[in-house]
KOLTOR-940711 format. One line per 10 residues: number of its first residue (from 1); for each residue y negated, z, x of C-alpha. Coordinates in steps of 0.001 Angstrom, whole numbers, plus 524288, in hexadecimal, padded with zeros to 5 digits. Layout:
<recs>
NUM> Y Z X; ...
</recs>
This chain:
<recs>
1> 44FC1 B4177 26205; 45B2E B3C8D 26A00; 46238 B3051 2655B; 46FF7 B2C67 26988; 47A93 B227F 26616; 488E6 B259D 26647; 48C25 B1757 26A4C; 48118 B111A 271E6; 488B4 B0473 2732F; 48809 B02C3 26492
11> 47A4D B0840 261EE; 46F51 B0E9F 269A6; 46441 B1708 264CA; 456A4 B193D 26A98; 44CDF B21FE 2639A; 45450 B2037 25727; 45529 B1165 257E7; 4630B B0CBE 2577B; 46709 AFFE0 25DC1; 47464 AF9AC 25B3B
21> 47B6B AF544 26768; 488BC AF0B2 262B2; 4919C AF168 25704; 496EC AFEEF 2544C; 49285 B0CA7 24FAC; 48AD4 B176F 2564F; 4855C B248A 252B7; 476C4 B2642 254D3; 47308 B348B 25755; 465BF B3ACF 2566C
31> 463E2 B4890 25C50; 45802 B50EF 25E11; 454E0 B5426 26C19; 4586B B6280 26A49; 46558 B5E4C 26492; 462BA B65D2 2582D; 46458 B5A95 24F1A; 46CF0 B4EA5 24F58; 46EE2 B42EE 2464B; 4779F B3740 24763
41> 47A8D B2A1B 240C4; 48514 B1FF6 24251; 4806D B11EF 24444; 488AD B05D3 243A8; 484DC AF993 24B36; 48A4E AECDB 245BB; 489C5 ADF9F 24C22; 47DF3 AD6F5 248E6; 481A7 ACAC2 241E9; 4843B AC152 24CCF
51> 4884E AB35C 24F6B; 489F4 AAA82 25AF5; 48103 AA052 26112; 4821A A931F 25A87; 48D5B A8A94 25F77; 48FE9 A943E 26AED; 49DB0 A8E72 26C95; 4999B A800C 26ACF; 4A35D A7F62 25F8D; 49A60 A7582 2589B
61> 49F38 A6BC4 262B8; 4917C A69E4 26802; 485DB A71A6 26D11; 47FB3 A738B 25FE0; 478E7 A80D8 25FDD; 47522 A7F64 26E02; 468AE A79DA 2737B; 4681A A7079 27EE5; 45C44 A7559 2865D; 45D32 A6B0E 2912B
71> 465C1 A612E 29833; 472A0 A5AFA 29479; 47C8C A64A9 299EC; 48001 A6961 28C26; 482AC A5FAF 28158; 48BC1 A5DEF 2759B; 494D1 A5638 27E9C; 4982D A62E3 285DB; 49DB6 A69BB 279B6; 4AC18 A675C 27AD3
81> 4B92B A6C2C 27579; 4C02B A68B1 28210; 4C994 A73A0 28623; 4CAE7 A7054 29458; 4C29C A6A67 29F51; 4C8E6 A5F88 2A6CC; 4D52E A60C3 29ED2; 4D9D7 A6D00 2A5DE; 4CF09 A7782 2A647; 4CDC5 A7ED9 2993A
91> 4C026 A8202 294A0; 4C4E9 A8DCE 28CDB; 4BA05 A8C0B 2831D; 4B86D A92F9 27664; 4BA54 A8C10 26974; 4BAAF A7D2F 26871; 4AE6B A792B 2700E; 4A716 A7D0A 27C39; 49C07 A774A 284AB; 49FE1 A708B 29133
101> 49497 A6D73 29A58; 49D3D A63CB 2A1A2; 49F0D A5BB4 2950B; 4912E A5D62 2909C; 4890C A58A3 29C47; 491FA A58F5 2A7FE; 48E2F A5F40 2B47F; 481AA A57AD 2B6CE; 47B21 A5B6F 2A9F4; 47250 A671D 2A8DF
111> 46C7A A6DE6 29CF5; 46A82 A7A45 29507; 470D3 A7D82 287F4; 46CC9 A8952 2803B; 470AD A8FFA 27390; 467AA A92CA 2687C; 4607C A9F90 26918; 4673D AAB51 262D0; 46557 ABA28 261B6; 4701A AC11B 268F8
121> 477B1 ACA3A 26011; 4848A AD165 25EEB; 488A8 AD8AB 26B11; 4814F ACFCD 27457; 48DA0 ACADC 27AFB; 48D07 ABC86 27EF2; 49887 AB466 28394; 49B73 AA614 2864C; 4A44C A9D05 28DEC; 49F5D A95A3 299B4
131> 4A599 A8BB0 2A307; 4A201 A814A 2ACEE; 499EA A82C8 2B90C; 495E5 A8FAC 2BED6; 48784 A9053 2C28B; 47FDF A9BF0 2BDC5; 472FD A94EF 2C120; 47566 A8790 2BB2A; 480FD A88A3 2B1FD; 4806A A946B 2A898
141> 47F37 A9A2F 29B32; 47426 AA387 298CB; 46FA0 AAD13 28E4A; 460D9 AAB66 28BEE; 45723 AB47E 284A0; 44F8E AAB17 27BAD; 442A2 AB287 27C04; 44010 AB07F 28A64; 44AD6 AA76D 28F66; 4503B AB257 297F5
151> 45E0E AB025 29CA9; 46647 ABC5F 29A34; 47408 AB7F2 29E38; 47997 AAC54 2A5C0; 48773 AA7E6 2A88B; 48D13 A9BCA 2AF69; 49A7C A9501 2AF4A; 4A6E8 A9A78 2B517; 4A7D1 A919A 2C120; 4ACF6 A8473 2C5D7
161> 4BA66 A8316 2CB74; 4BF96 A753C 2CC06; 4CD5A A79C0 2D01A; 4D033 A7FAC 2C2C7; 4DA9D A83B3 2BEE0; 4E095 A866B 2CC0C; 4D67D A913D 2CEAD; 4D41A A93DF 2C070; 4C561 A934D 2C2BB; 4BDB1 A92DE 2B5D0
171> 4B5D9 A8665 2B566; 4B340 A7E89 2A8E3; 4BA84 A88ED 2A126; 4B2B6 A9367 29A52; 4B03F AA16A 29E7C; 4AA74 AAB57 294D6; 49DA4 AB1AC 29882; 49860 ABE0D 29218; 48A82 AC326 290DD; 4872E AD0C2 28C34
181> 47A0B ACE5F 285A4; 479DF ADAD5 27D9D; 46C2D ADE8B 2820D; 4675E AD18D 27C4E; 46C76 AD375 26E7F; 461B0 ACF2F 2652F; 45B67 AC63F 26F35; 45922 AB7DC 26CC6; 46162 AB051 2768F; 467A9 AA326 279C8
191> 47274 A9DC3 2828F; 46F05 A93D4 28CE9; 478FB A8B72 29413; 473D6 A852B 2A0BC; 47912 A7A1C 2A93E; 4703E A76F2 2B4A8; 47AEF A72E3 2BE16; 47E80 A649D 2C10C; 488F4 A6515 2CB25; 497E6 A64F8 2C9E2
201> 49882 A7116 2C161; 48BA6 A6EC7 2BA9B; 49017 A7266 2AC76; 492F6 A7E0E 2A409; 49C40 A8066 29887; 499C0 A8A3D 28DA7; 4A03F A8ED9 280F9; 4A170 A9A01 27716; 4947A AA0F3 277BB; 4961F AADFF 27056
211> 488BB AB349 26E0E; 48669 ABD75 26373; 47ADE AB8E1 25BFC; 472A7 AC24F 253D0; 46E55 ABFB9 245FD; 47ACB ABAF3 23ED3; 48174 AAE0E 23F60; 47A20 AA3B4 2468D; 4765F A9781 23F2A; 48113 A8E37 243D5
221> 47F32 A83F3 2397E; 47950 A7776 23EAB; 46FDB A6EFB 23685; 474F1 A6290 2303F; 473BB A562B 23851; 46769 A4E16 236DC; 4697A A41B0 22F02; 46372 A3424 22E34; 45E83 A33EC 23C1A; 456CE A2744 23DD2
231> 44CAF A2169 246DF; 43F76 A2042 24008; 437A2 A19C8 24ACD; 43890 A1471 2585B; 42F33 A10E0 2633C; 431A2 A0C0F 270EA; 43348 A1A1D 27581; 43678 A2266 2698F; 43F65 A23CC 25DCE; 43C2D A2B85 2519B
241> 4470E A31AE 249AC; 44865 A3853 23CA3; 4539C A3E4A 2352C; 4571C A4620 228CA; 454F5 A54C3 22B19; 460F5 A5DAA 22D0B; 4640A A6A1C 22516; 468A5 A7743 22A28; 46D9D A8444 22464; 46185 A8B28 22A95
251> 4583F A8058 22DFF; 456C5 A74A5 23713; 44D0D A7749 24207; 44D2B A6A36 248D0; 45446 A5E5D 24DDA; 4596D A5A06 25AFC; 4585C A4B87 25DD3; 46250 A44E4 266ED; 45FF3 A37DF 26DD0; 46C5B A3196 2730F
261> 47355 A3EF2 271A4; 46901 A4696 27948; 45EF4 A4F52 272CD; 451F5 A4862 27283; 449AA A51D3 26AD6; 44829 A5B0A 25F68; 440DF A5A76 2529B; 43DE5 A6407 247BE; 43CA0 A58E7 23DCB; 445AE A4E0C 239EA
271> 43EE1 A446A 242D4; 43D84 A421F 2516C; 437A8 A3820 25AA8; 43E60 A3621 26787; 434D7 A3127 2719C; 43524 A2C70 27FD9; 4400F A229E 27D5E; 44307 A15A6 283E7; 43EB1 A0931 27CF2; 448D2 A0066 27699
281> 45364 A0A9C 277E7; 45D49 A0FB1 26DF2; 45EE9 A1E36 26C1B; 468E1 A25CC 26399; 463C3 A31F7 25CA8; 469C1 A3D8E 25574; 4638C A49D3 24FF6; 468C8 A57B6 24DDC; 462A3 A6257 24597; 4617E A7079 24A62
291> 45EBE A7D90 243E8; 45884 A8A3C 24868; 465D0 A8EAF 24DD0; 46597 A8239 25618; 47154 A7CE0 24ED0; 471C3 A6E1F 25098; 47691 A64D1 2461B; 47F96 A59B4 247E5; 478B4 A4D3C 24C79; 4724D A441D 242FD
301> 4763E A3616 24178; 4728E A2E73 24DAD; 4683B A23CE 24DFD; 46589 A19AE 2586D; 45783 A1583 259FD; 451BF A0BF4 263C0; 44437 A0D34 2697B; 43B23 A017D 26884; 43974 9F84E 273AA; 42F01 9FC0A 27D44
311> 421A2 9F763 27974; 41BEA 9ED98 282F2; 40D6D 9EBDA 282FD; 40543 9E109 288C7; 3F746 9DBF6 28872; 3F084 9D221 2800B; 3F149 9C489 2853B; 3E514 9C210 28D7A; 3E00D 9CF75 289BE; 3D609 9CEEC 29517
321> 3D28D 9C0AC 2944B; 3D78B 9BE62 2A21D; 3DCBB 9B138 29E07; 3CE4B 9ACE8 29E62; 3CEF2 9A87C 29033; 3D28D 9AD81 28273; 3E132 9AB42 283B3; 3E81E 9B54C 27B22; 3DC1A 9B6CC 2723D; 3D93B 9AF09 26609
331> 3CBD3 9AA9A 26167; 3CB9A 9AE9F 252F6; 3BE5D 9A930 24FCD; 3B115 9A506 2550B; 3AD2B 9A12D 262F7; 3A925 9AE5C 268D1; 3B575 9AE6F 2713E; 3BAA2 9A366 279A2; 3C141 9A104 286A7; 3B3AC 99F91 28C5C
341> 3B0A7 9ADB5 2890E; 3BB79 9B262 29213; 3B374 9B46E 29E1C; 3B4F2 9B98E 2AC02; 3A6AD 9BD2C 2ACCB; 3A492 9CAAE 2B2A4; 396A9 9CC0A 2AD90; 38EC6 9C605 2A29E; 383E7 9C007 2AA24; 37927 9C9AF 2A63F
351> 38160 9D593 2AA67; 38EE0 9DA64 2AD5B; 3997E 9DCE0 2B05D; 3A2C4 9DB35 2A4C6; 3AD22 9E3AF 2AB85; 3B804 9DB78 2A55A; 3C667 9DDBB 2A81D; 3CBE7 9D336 2B113; 3C539 9C604 2B2AA; 3C321 9C0DF 2A4AF
361> 3BD6F 9C6D6 29884; 3B8B4 9C266 28ADD; 3A9F3 9C17C 28BA2; 3A5C2 9BE00 27D9F; 39874 9B922 281FA; 39D43 9AFC6 28C5B; 39F92 9A3D1 2839C; 395D6 9A327 278A2; 38DBD 9AF6A 27A43; 38ADF 9B881 26EC2
371> 389DC 9AE3B 26406; 3983D 9AB9C 26221; 3A17B 9B36B 25968; 3B049 9B3C3 25889; 3BCB7 9BB9D 258AE; 3C757 9BBF7 26328; 3D464 9C2AD 261DB; 3E05F 9C5E9 26A32; 3EE59 9C28E 26710; 3F49A 9CBBC 25D56
381> 3FC2D 9D715 263B3; 4039D 9E327 2600F; 3FCAF 9EF0E 265C3; 40573 9F6BE 26EE4; 40565 A0152 27910; 3FCC7 A0D01 275D5; 3F32A A047B 26E43; 3E857 A05F2 27856; 3DF64 9F9ED 278FD; 3D467 9F823 2822A
391> 3CAE2 9ECC5 285B6; 3BDC9 9E962 28BAC; 3B277 9E60C 2829D; 3A47C 9E247 28500; 3986D 9DBD5 27F39; 392B0 9DE07 27186; 3937F 9EA3A 2695F; 396AC 9E6BD 25B4D; 3A30E 9ECE6 25587; 3A25E 9E41A 249A0
401> 3A048 9D6FB 2504E; 3A3EE 9D897 25EA2; 3B08E 9DFB4 260EA; 3BEA6 9E07A 265C8; 3C87E 9E4F5 25B0C; 3D6D2 9E88B 25A6D; 3DB8E 9E1C0 24E0D; 3E797 9E3D4 2462F; 3EE41 9D6BF 244FB; 3F487 9D921 23798
411> 3E7A0 9DA99 2300C; 3DCA4 9D808 239C5; 3D782 9E5F0 23953; 3CF40 9E985 244E5; 3D54B 9F62C 249FA; 3CBD7 9F8CA 25536; 3BEDC 9F2CD 2599B; 3B5EE 9F381 2657C; 3A91D 9ECB7 26909; 3A0E9 9EB3B 27537
421> 39557 9F352 279CD; 38AAB 9E8E3 27B8D; 38E9F 9E78C 2897D; 3950F 9DBD7 28FAA; 39CA9 9E4D5 298EA; 3AA03 9E985 2947F; 3AE24 9F70F 2903A; 3BC23 9FA95 28CD3; 3C056 9FE38 27F34; 3CD15 A0571 27C68
431> 3D37A A065D 26F16; 3DE67 A0FDC 26B50; 3E62E A0726 2620C; 3F28C A0F60 2627D; 3F34E A0FD4 253D6; 3F4C9 A00F8 253A9; 3FFEA 9FFDB 25D83; 409FF 9F6C4 257A8; 3FFAB 9EF61 24F95; 3FD84 9E0E8 250FA
441> 3EF10 9DF1B 2551B; 3E5EA 9D681 25C5E; 3D8DA 9D804 263F6; 3CD01 9D184 25D4C; 3C042 9CE8D 26475; 3B4EC 9CC0D 25B50; 3A779 9C63A 25DC0; 39F9B 9C4BD 2512A; 3928E 9C7ED 25768; 38859 9BDA0 25B2F
451> 37C84 9C56E 25FC7; 379EA 9CB92 26CD8; 38602 9D0F6 272B5; 38D2F 9C8E0 26893; 39972 9C7B6 27123; 3A4D1 9D01C 275BD; 3ABBC 9D15B 282D8; 3BA18 9D546 283FE; 3C404 9D708 28EC6; 3D0D9 9DDE1 29290
461> 3D634 9E07F 284CA; 3E1B6 9E955 2879C; 3EB38 9EA76 27C35; 3F95A 9EFCF 27D25; 400CC 9E540 2767C; 40E0C 9E9B4 270AE; 41A61 9E1DC 270E4; 422B2 9DAE1 27AAA; 41C2C 9D5F2 286F8; 40FE9 9CECE 282F3
471> 410C0 9C03D 2831D; 4073E 9BB5F 28D34; 40D5E 9ADF4 28F6A; 40535 9A2BF 28A11; 40B41 996CA 283B8; 40CC7 98A51 28ADD; 4013D 98123 289A7; 40245 976D1 27E97; 404FA 968FA 283DC; 402E0 95B0A 27F64
481> 3F62A 95DD9 277B4; 3F1D3 95151 2711C; 3E984 94C87 265E7; 3F17E 94794 25AB2; 3E706 94349 250DD; 3D81A 941E4 25170; 3CE69 93F62 246AB; 3BFA5 93F10 246BB; 3BF2C 94E0F 245CD; 3CC95 9533D 249F3
491> 3D68B 95324 254B3; 3E4E6 9567B 25293; 3EC9D 95B9C 25E30; 3FACA 95DD2 2618A; 401EE 963B8 26D45; 40F34 96860 27245; 41220 97660 26E93; 41136 9815B 27871; 41BFD 98ADD 27C3A; 41B0E 9998D 27E45
501> 423CE 9A4B7 28251; 42240 9AB24 2750C; 41C90 9A0B4 26C56; 410BA 99811 26A52; 408C6 99C5B 25E69; 3FE24 991FE 25E33; 3F49E 9895E 2658B; 3E5FF 989C4 26851; 3DEFB 97CBA 26820; 3D31B 97AA9 270C6
511> 3C8F8 96FD9 26F10; 3C005 96DC8 27ACD; 3C496 97B50 2801C; 3C1A6 98322 273B9; 3CC09 987E5 26A69; 3CAE2 980B2 25D95; 3D773 984D4 2568C; 3E553 98973 2569C; 3F21D 98407 25209; 3FFE2 98999 2502C
521> 4059B 97BDB 25228; 40441 97193 25D00; 3F9FB 969F5 25529; 3EBD1 96BE7 251E4; 3E0C2 9641F 24B2A; 3D2C3 966A2 24FBF; 3C943 962CE 24508; 3BA6E 96246 24302; 3B850 959E9 24F1E; 3AE07 94FAF 2523F
531> 3B1A9 94184 25101; 3B339 93954 25D64; 3B328 9456B 2663A; 3BC6C 9498E 27146; 3C277 95722 2715D; 3CB64 95DF4 27BA7; 3D675 965ED 27664; 3DFC1 96FC7 27C8B; 3E9AE 9791A 27617; 3EF27 98664 27A4A
541> 3FB3F 98D1E 274E0; 3FB60 99BD2 27175; 40654 9A5E0 26E69; 4073D 9B1FD 2663A; 40233 9BA6C 27167; 3F5C3 9B292 2723D; 3F930 9ABE4 27EEC; 3F297 99EA9 28060; 3F871 9934D 287EC; 3F18A 98A6C 29136
551> 3EAD2 97EC9 28B52; 3F222 97284 287BA; 3EE52 96547 28D46; 3E0EB 96131 28872; 3DF26 95571 27FDB; 3D272 94E4D 27D0B; 3D167 948A5 26F6E; 3C64A 9409E 268F1; 3C418 94110 25A75; 3C2E7 933FE 2534B
561> 3B5CB 92DA2 25107; 3AF74 9315C 2441D; 3B434 92880 2390C; 3AB74 91F4E 23196; 3AFD3 91D64 223A6; 3AB35 913BB 2194C; 3AE4A 9111B 20B27; 3B75B 906E1 20590; 3B092 8F9CD 20332; 3ABB6 8F9F1 1F506
571> 3B1E9 90753 1F2FD; 3A972 9093D 1E68D; 3A958 8FB1F 1E156; 39ABB 8FADC 1E264; 39BCD 8EC49 1E691; 39EA1 8E9FD 1D843; 3AB90 8E36A 1DBDE; 3B88D 8E591 1E312; 3B2EA 8E270 1F0AE; 3BA9F 8EA1B 1FAF8
581> 3C645 8EB7F 1F20C; 3D240 8E294 1F0BC; 3D996 8DEFC 1E43C; 3E7B3 8E0A1 1E86E; 3EDF6 8DC68 1DB99; 3EB9C 8DA26 1CD17; 3DF0C 8D8DC 1C56C; 3DC07 8E6D1 1C1DC; 3D0B2 8E6F9 1CB70; 3C5F8 8DCA1 1CCE2
591> 3B782 8DBC0 1CF82; 3B5ED 8DC24 1C094; 3BAF8 8EA53 1C0D7; 3AFBC 8EEB4 1C9C2; 3A57F 8F2FC 1BFFF; 398D5 8FA79 1BE44; 39C8B 8FF7D 1B0DA; 39987 90DDA 1AF03; 3A23D 90F7E 1A2E1; 3ADE5 908C3 19D36
601> 3A82A 90518 18FF3; 3B027 90EF6 187CE; 3AB97 91A44 1905C; 3A5EE 91E5B 19D6A; 3A081 92018 1A771; 3A90F 91C47 1B2BC; 3A113 924A2 1BC3A; 3A341 91A8F 1C6EB; 39D26 91BE1 1D494; 391B6 9124F 1D62C
611> 39053 90617 1CD80; 39DC2 8FF5A 1CE9E; 3ABBA 903D7 1CD0C; 3B945 8FDF3 1CAFB; 3BCA9 8FE57 1BC60; 3CA7D 8F939 1BB41; 3C966 8F6C0 1ACB9; 3BD30 8EE44 1AD69; 3C35F 8E126 1B0A6; 3D04F 8DFB6 1A9AB
621> 3D248 8ED02 1A2FD; 3DF68 8F49F 1A416; 3E8D3 8E8EC 1A4BB; 3E650 8E4B1 1B2C7; 3ED39 8EA4F 1BEB1; 3EA56 8E926 1CD2E; 3E7DC 8EF6C 1DA86; 3DB18 8F0A5 1E211; 3D98F 8F5D8 1F001; 3CF33 8F8F3 1F9BA
631> 3CDF8 8F3A7 20783; 3D68A 8FB0D 21113; 3CFCB 90644 218E2; 3D304 91131 22246; 3D0D5 91E4A 21BC2; 3C6C2 9267E 2231A; 3BE4C 9329A 221D2; 3C52E 93E2F 21BE1; 3CDA6 935BA 21339; 3C73D 93947 206A2
641> 3C75A 92E30 1FC15; 3C134 92EF2 1EE9B; 3BED9 9253B 1E38A; 3BC25 92427 1D4BA; 3C753 9204C 1CBA1; 3C880 91DC7 1BCD8; 3D0A3 9168E 1B34B; 3DF31 918B2 1AFE3; 3E7F1 923C8 1B4A7; 3F45A 91E12 1BA97
651> 3F74F 92233 1C89B; 401FF 917DB 1C9D2; 3FA62 90C1B 1C486; 3EC12 90F38 1C4D5; 3E76B 9159E 1D18D; 3DF6E 915A6 1DDDD; 3E714 9179A 1EA82; 3E4F2 919A8 1F8FD; 3EE82 91098 1FFDA; 3F2F8 91070 20DF8
661> 3F0E8 90288 212CE; 3FC3B 90276 21C5F; 40717 90408 211DB; 40073 903C5 204B5; 403D0 91228 201D5; 3FB40 91832 1F731; 3F69E 924A2 1FD91; 3EE05 929FF 1F25D; 3ECB9 92604 1E3E8; 3E411 9297A 1D827
671> 3E321 9245B 1C9E3; 3D937 92537 1BEED; 3D8D9 92EDA 1B3A4; 3D90E 92560 1A7F2; 3CA6C 925E4 1A792; 3C0CB 91AFE 1AACD; 3B75D 92482 1B0F8; 3B89B 9271F 1BF98; 3BD93 93387 1C646; 3BD9B 93533 1D522
681> 3CA2A 936AD 1DCC3; 3CA13 93BEA 1EAED; 3D536 93A2F 1F486; 3D795 941F8 20159; 3DD15 93799 209DE; 3DA51 93EB9 216BE; 3E83C 93CC7 21B3D; 3E647 92DE8 21AC9; 3D9BF 92D7E 2230E; 3DB62 92279 22CD4
691> 3E509 91B46 22418; 3E2A8 90D59 21F8C; 3E232 90D64 2108E; 3DCAF 906C4 20495; 3D940 90A68 1F6B9; 3E16E 90438 1EBE5; 3DDAE 903A6 1DD57; 3E976 900EF 1D488; 3E9C6 8FCA1 1C61B; 3F766 8FA55 1C144
701> 3F54E 8FF88 1B3AB; 3F345 8F703 1A767; 3F2BF 90041 19BBA; 3E7CF 908B1 1969A; 3DF30 90D86 1A1E2; 3E686 90389 1AA29; 3DB56 90274 1B3DE; 3D4B7 90A4C 1BEB6; 3C67F 90C9F 1C291; 3C22F 90F50 1D0CE
711> 3B535 911CE 1D79E; 3AF3B 917D2 1E3F8; 3BB3D 91792 1ECBE; 3B6B6 91FD0 1F8B2; 3BF56 91E61 204A6; 3BB5A 92297 2129B; 3BE85 915B6 219F9; 3BFA1 917A4 228B5; 3B7D3 90E62 230BE; 3BC6F 90C95 23EF0
</recs>
């Protein structure tokens, strides 16, 4: 069978298979080889539905629909509606807009712009306008097969004549180029615009790409612009963004993120983290949505976000004990750790070496051996850096009683722990505490063991401390330390406050070289001392970073000699009279009122102390008035006074009082309870210890129960 076509430019036929070439009609003829039989059929070839590439004439006013593959030679700034270059040379562009490489990136910028992929359709005829520099190697438009990247056509600009229009050379103005790509109909292709030239004519202008695209009208509808763009998180080198998703007539395939107007990345979700930024720097972001046809939406709202300040890390104060003491560390409890445990020993006497870092280290055995217990801690810090902590540890192995711990400051939880290996020599421990970066913590060293190897050795505690530069400046030493008050068992101190570059947070008080307490003010009272004993005191200031000042001046203070106290003369009236007491006025009190009666006739008992007591009713009844007082005395001891009292209840007219001898002020008072029987009253007169006083008994009442009963007046009287 022989097959032929009457119009091969419209349709061809091979072995009965007809292929349309162009729009039109053709007769397809089939004939036997002997010519005996012939058949024919008319075929009509119609144009495949076709469109154009998206935004081929840049009539959107930007490069939407095109993809910046690299560089800055092609940007939205180059899309212009200018009709002339330099006010005299016409571009002769098509439509309103065109792409001028000169306006986009100038001569120095380089880059590649490409269209979205398409399937070539129609008659395969491609045309476009091109202007600018002429350089087929570095300034050109090319037609690329998408499957393998093979370049099928290439065209450059028309030339570069500065003396236009005298020679009428075509320069910035456009020239139309044509490609006959018929053989590639049905092939997936894209347009590529290249600018790799940087000299005087290093730019290219393009417009009006007419490319028949197979498959019907191209999706030219862009997605809606993303909304509600906001920064959701920042670090020193990154900014995280989120936004409300866009919509599209076909479907959104992703988003393009712009930082300061330049594309910084893409995302398939409505979130993006931009990394590798500069600390403490503001950036402006916008986002555009794109669809499968590479249509780009308008930009979202812009948002300005600032990266955090760069994190500065430092070390713990005295992390390696190279100060030769425990400066920067705090003794929480016990006596297992002291300045004397900070040693420069390189071996432990019966072996070695320790292999410490530097000169000094904390040898828990040095001062006190294995019998002492205690807890030592560092200053509180915020963990920074990558959270990697390392240190040297030696001595006993007991994770419950001998250990170093990383402790969370907010709740005291021990986050990580390590113990020794029953070897005095050091080995290094490393913790990955990355999950606690940014957490306030402290290092705790614990010795609760007392048996063999009941101690711990520590050195070179390396902790990345977050924040501004770590404060390593110690406060100034306190000055003018002096004793302000002494008693038989206490010494009160005062001093001039210290200064510090950040701020003093407190003071450590040392007695005979050993810390005995702390104070947040410039005063301190040291109690529980021995009478008539000398003590040497110094004070150091500390700041929030745990820096400790040098010592203040020292002061030697001697406690007072132990007091001897006695009772008031005839304090319990056991002499059977008023010996030791003085009648100040009236007749309410006389020797006749000192009685051994155990009841009052119409009732009882008195419940006096001993045999005798002062019954104010006995000699004269209720009608008499008067005042009785003891001998003057200096109040001693702890100032505790007690006595028995009975009779009438009248605090203004019937009472016992402690009176200051110097001015007659009644310091304390008590009255009866309208009952002849005694009850005991106790006064805390500690604030009057050392004061000259006397006891006064007053009866200024004359009615019923107009008398007072007193016995067993116990007063600690200081004897010098």
